[in-house]
C-alpha positions in Angstrom: 16.4 -12.5 -13.7 13.1 -11.7 -15.2 12.8 -8.5 -17.2 10.2 -6.1 -15.8 10.8 -3.0 -17.9 12.6 -2.8 -21.2 13.4 0.5 -22.9 14.6 0.3 -26.5 16.3 3.1 -28.5 14.4 5.9 -26.8 14.7 9.4 -28.2 13.4 12.6 -26.7 14.2 16.2 -27.7 12.8 19.5 -26.6 13.3 21.8 -29.6 17.0 21.6 -30.6 18.0 20.1 -27.2 18.5 16.3 -27.4 17.8 14.8 -24.0 17.5 11.1 -24.7 19.5 9.9 -27.6 18.8 6.2 -28.3 18.6 5.2 -24.7 18.5 1.4 -23.9 17.8 0.2 -20.4 16.4 -3.0 -18.8 15.0 -3.1 -15.3 14.7 -6.6 -13.7 11.9 -7.8 -11.4 12.3 -6.8 -7.7 15.6 -5.0 -8.2 16.4 -1.5 -7.1 18.0 0.4 -10.0 19.4 3.8 -9.3 19.8 6.1 -12.3 22.4 8.8 -11.7 23.8 11.7 -13.7 24.5 15.4 -13.3 21.6 17.8 -12.9 19.6 18.5 -16.1 20.9 15.4 -17.9 17.4 13.9 -18.3 17.0 11.4 -15.5 13.4 12.5 -14.6 12.6 12.6 -18.3 13.0 8.8 -18.3 10.4 8.5 -15.5 8.0 10.8 -17.3 8.2 8.7 -20.4 7.6 5.5 -18.4 4.3 6.8 -17.1 3.2 8.7 -20.2 3.5 12.3 -18.9 5.9 12.7 -21.9 5.8 10.8 -25.1 9.0 9.7 -26.8 9.9 11.0 -30.2 10.8 7.4 -31.1 11.6 4.1 -29.4 9.7 1.6 -27.4 8.9 0.8 -23.7 7.8 -2.6 -22.6 6.4 -3.5 -19.2 6.0 -7.3 -18.5 6.4 -7.9 -22.2 3.6 -5.5 -23.2 4.4 -2.5 -25.2 3.4 0.8 -23.5 4.4 3.1 -26.3 1.6 3.3 -28.8 -0.7 1.0 -26.9 -4.4 1.3 -26.6 -6.0 3.3 -23.8 -7.0 0.2 -22.0 -3.5 -1.3 -22.2 -2.0 1.9 -21.0 -4.4 2.1 -18.0 -3.5 -1.5 -17.1 0.2 -0.9 -17.3 0.0 2.4 -15.4 -2.0 0.7 -12.6 1.3 -1.2 -11.8 3.1 2.0 -10.9 3.5 3.9 -7.6 5.4 7.2 -7.6 7.2 9.1 -4.8 7.8 12.6 -6.1 10.7 14.8 -5.0 8.5 16.9 -2.6 6.2 14.0 -1.5 3.3 15.9 -3.3 0.9 15.5 -0.4 -2.4 17.3 -0.5 -2.1 20.3 1.9 -5.9 20.5 2.3 -6.1 16.9 3.6 -4.9 15.3 6.8 -2.5 12.4 6.7 -5.3 9.8 6.9 -7.1 11.3 4.0 -3.9 11.6 2.0 -3.2 7.9 2.3 -6.8 7.0 1.7 -7.1 9.2 -1.4 -6.0 6.6 -3.9 -7.8 3.8 -2.1 -11.1 5.7 -2.3 -10.6 6.3 -6.0 -10.3 2.5 -6.4 -13.6 2.2 -4.5 -12.0 0.3 -1.6 -14.6 0.1 1.2 -14.1 2.6 4.1 -14.0 -0.3 6.6 -10.9 -1.7 4.8 -9.3 1.7 4.5 -9.5 2.2 8.3 -7.3 -0.9 8.6 -5.0 -0.1 5.7 -4.0 3.4 6.6 -2.4 2.6 10.1 -0.8 -0.5 8.6 0.9 1.6 5.9 2.0 4.2 8.4 3.4 1.4 10.6 5.3 0.1 7.5 7.1 3.4 7.2 7.8 3.8 10.9 5.0 6.3 11.7 2.2 6.1 14.2 -0.6 8.3 15.5 -0.3 11.1 13.0 -3.4 10.4 11.0 -5.1 13.6 12.2 -2.1 15.9 11.5 -1.8 18.1 8.4 1.2 17.8 6.1 2.4 21.2 7.4 2.6 19.9 10.9 5.2 17.2 10.1 8.8 17.4 9.0 10.0 17.0 5.4 11.4 13.6 6.1 8.1 12.5 7.6 6.2 13.9 4.6 8.4 11.7 2.3 7.5 8.6 4.4 3.8 9.5 4.2 4.1 9.8 0.5 5.7 6.4 0.4 2.9 5.0 2.6 0.3 6.5 0.2 2.0 4.8 -2.8 2.5 1.4 -1.2 -1.1 1.3 0.0 -2.1 0.7 -3.6 0.2 -2.3 -3.8 2.2 -1.3 -6.9 4.4 -3.7 -8.7 6.8 -0.9 -9.7 7.9 2.1 -7.6 9.4 5.2 -9.2 11.4 7.5 -6.9 12.3 11.0 -8.1 15.2 12.3 -6.0 13.9 10.8 -2.7 16.7 12.2 -0.5 16.6 15.7 -1.8 15.8 18.3 0.8 16.5 16.1 3.9 19.6 15.8 6.1 22.0 12.9 5.8 20.5 10.9 8.6 17.0 11.2 7.3 18.3 10.4 3.8 19.7 7.2 5.1 16.4 6.4 6.7 14.6 7.0 3.4 17.0 4.6 1.7 16.4 1.9 4.3 12.6 2.3 3.8 12.9 1.9 0.0 14.8 -1.4 0.7 12.3 -2.5 3.3 9.4 -1.9 0.9 11.1 -3.8 -1.8 11.8 -6.7 0.5 8.3 -6.7 2.0 6.4 -6.4 -1.3 8.8 -7.6 -4.0 8.5 -4.2 -5.7 10.7 -3.3 -8.7 12.2 0.1 -7.9 13.7 2.8 -10.1 15.4 5.6 -8.1 16.5 8.7 -9.9 19.1 10.5 -7.9 22.2 12.7 -8.0 23.1 11.5 -4.5 26.0 9.1 -5.1 26.3 8.0 -1.5 22.6 7.1 -1.5 22.9 5.1 -4.7 25.9 3.2 -3.4 24.1 2.0 -0.2 20.7 1.5 -1.9 21.1 0.1 -5.4 21.3 -3.5 -6.6 22.5 -1.8 -9.8 23.5 1.7 -10.8 23.0 3.1 -14.3 24.7 6.4 -15.3 23.0 8.6 -17.8 25.2 10.9 -19.9 24.4 12.7 -23.2 21.2 10.8 -23.6 22.6 7.3 -23.2 23.3 4.9 -20.4 27.1 4.8 -20.4 27.6 2.5 -17.4 25.5 -0.2 -15.7 26.7 -2.4 -12.9 26.6 -3.2 -9.2 27.8 -0.6 -6.6 31.1 -2.5 -6.3 31.6 -2.4 -10.1 30.6 1.3 -10.1 33.3 2.1 -7.5 36.0 0.0 -9.2 35.3 0.9 -12.9 37.9 2.7 -15.0 35.1 4.6 -16.8 36.3 8.2 -16.8 32.8 9.6 -16.6 31.9 7.5 -13.6 35.2 8.4 -11.9 34.6 12.1 -12.4 31.1 11.9 -10.8 32.4 9.8 -7.9 35.2 12.2 -7.2 33.0 15.3 -7.8 35.6 16.9 -10.0 34.8 19.9 -12.1 37.5 19.0 -14.6 37.0 15.9 -16.7 35.1 14.6 -19.7 31.7 15.8 -18.2 31.4 19.5 -18.9 30.2 21.4 -15.9 28.7 24.9 -16.6 
């Protein structure tokens, strides 16, 4: 498989707290990689380093063979244009209706309004929504908001999607629907997807590969079947949800 993102020896600390401690991770083209780990372990810090919200203390990030860390402003912009992001809370603009939320990024890219009028309903259709363009985010459910957030990201045709806890705050049935949408979008648009989650059930049904983050390093990487069958004591503890084990739970 072709390498899409390569993270090499990434370090990130906040004061005395070491969050990423020589992290190595490769993400392959068109795969869905789920990064799991207990709360506060630094999963979202990986995403923030990928898109430059945070800068690593040391280490390198490559996207399609180009180095992102330390790159020129022009190179960084080109790499960042490949990303779409679905935040934990969908991050819709409350002051805009659904149509204008989805159109927002397209307008920033100077897409003609005539094209936007065709793109918005198409993107809503892709995520299983219709005839809600005039509604405000407050008028739709949390699950629908997540789908609108996904439609807004997909409208820009990203090569890479980053999902930050996409099933948080929704019921199990809606969570399953979100997972199916992530797979559908990958299959439809050949998107490379990184999903940060603490939801083990979601990771098992969604991922092509699961990577577990612990104490700043990836301590396991493998398929869902390999994840379930491994003798790795850290993985077994998180699967079983046990308080006692090698992972200290405060």
